[in-house]
Steps between C-alpha positions, in 0.01 A plus 500: 500500500624854410561752758145591651565877515291668765299203603573340833673172488737245657836455351636151511861447374553163346786331305297573182467866573256730682147372571235772553197402709242768404258616790218609283147375410419370847489608857708215647747245368608167655861387505632153545627174364151356423366523149174674616706820594498816303868512510672152513863494627688178462690494829493200735527745797178666390165372629235378272288809614763735628367854499248766374552840366196719552436831318300736710386725214683802643843417354596301807587121493479274787713180531352219692697171588271202497671313776771379269765250642799709408351842544461817302749795556496867405844652503627224710237510760244229539139582427276378795201738431390668178741776404492783247756484224702793372652558174824290447444290821687170480257209564620148574274191449693198641830551324370705203561874501276739306487877481173686539453786273222753506657794288194735551552500867850634476421833353123570573426756769235408747253755335555369158484145614162564668381671184627200291317261731179683468514509116592122487214422732264704304612341174421144623163573645229381269222325694288528793439153657313348783757310711581370852836591649654303769801629709677265734750631748738344756444602850793614721736463209741776611539319846567180318775651283690607809488151673594270202825468321494594144526145349201373702302816435569477131397132494175566692391802299593352174310182562196700613516715186531198270214299654280807519545550133424139429160525714407821311554354163302185599206733594499656153699823561862604525717699744476851356744648750759379749539779739750454776315258734172508310343381179213625296279298260215594259194292381301641215116453502233561237411858393202536745548261788727241653384135510469348846714206397777750410488657852503153664810414287671826630408414859627148453835649386507706815436197718771296317754785558429488870553132512806512293640764728427297812669191348798714394538656834516156668795421284731773637617563851334843517468730819129510435257351254476660156167675445331671221212748458287524187290790344258429216309764308274478192420796269594669178849608408703607203698214340800522261672226302871555519579174320467388138205342327654153546581558858263755658601635831232704682539726793238734660476823684229697673302527823403122497868405513589772758214394730611132487836612648331715766254210585792276563648753742185528692490133587710582799266767607184276487699204650423256214701337226315607192312818415294537196323789332124544509452420136696173549277408790180573306593221261534255795211616717266242334726217603396285805668627824661815336316734752607292797864468402574835353510780752404862387716793609524859423862614457686806361744393233821701463448774226116472514293775655184303567479179710485178302291194574713181499421138580757293685549130565768271649672227280348232726151643438578543125573133490155424646348727256666332208410148628127604516516673170724304255541614136317192376191575721491865431 
């Protein structure tokens, strides 16, 4: 491949010459030895599913190690939690070195970068869609990072990200964003309403994420059990395809997305594991035992002037709800 110019890329030097791994057309790229990765690197020291690069849509790129055996390093320092890459950072996967290039970041001022971001975001927005957004966040993550060594922390977080991605994909979606210690996923619905079966599938994914977290937590000598909180919100948002026709890659922005993040944060305030928006609850209210298991609260979400009605539930009660209302019986 010829020099990619101003596009972001990874530079891999091989005996046959430079190899340019372009970071365009998607919002995240998987790296590893396995054939199902976006970037396949033949190095026995690299795990089959080694790492993820996530574009945040603002010119920033996050690097996430997926619990690889031999680790991922940035400028010689092991990656234990998602880190932001800077232009010309040296990244090591196993024993393979690559150089991260994001040429535009080296000369853009913050003001021009913000303007460029707005123009780029405006150019890809083309459709208003009804969707459900789920945000899952690790509780007390900062405390955990202070009490675990880097190798164990990297293994724990990497395994959690990888298994969470599998659960989300099995539920018919994808991880739209990996954000520090959180993930965001989107499910698209019909033009006018969401099917109850679709909502049940989303809540089944939330339950599976909880069970996976419990099982993973038991595999490590942690100072306290690993816990997660979940926010789910249904509504309309603007959607853009940043991929190609053959490989569409959608992302969304708007109040529906923002509220999902705020709802997750409010789970601590209401003392429950999951907080959902009123529209989401309305789709579930006809199901048996919904009124008994979901608890209504009025909260003030950060950045919102008026109080918001939310409905909360514990993971244990969610399991009861799903047992009573399976997808096949809906």
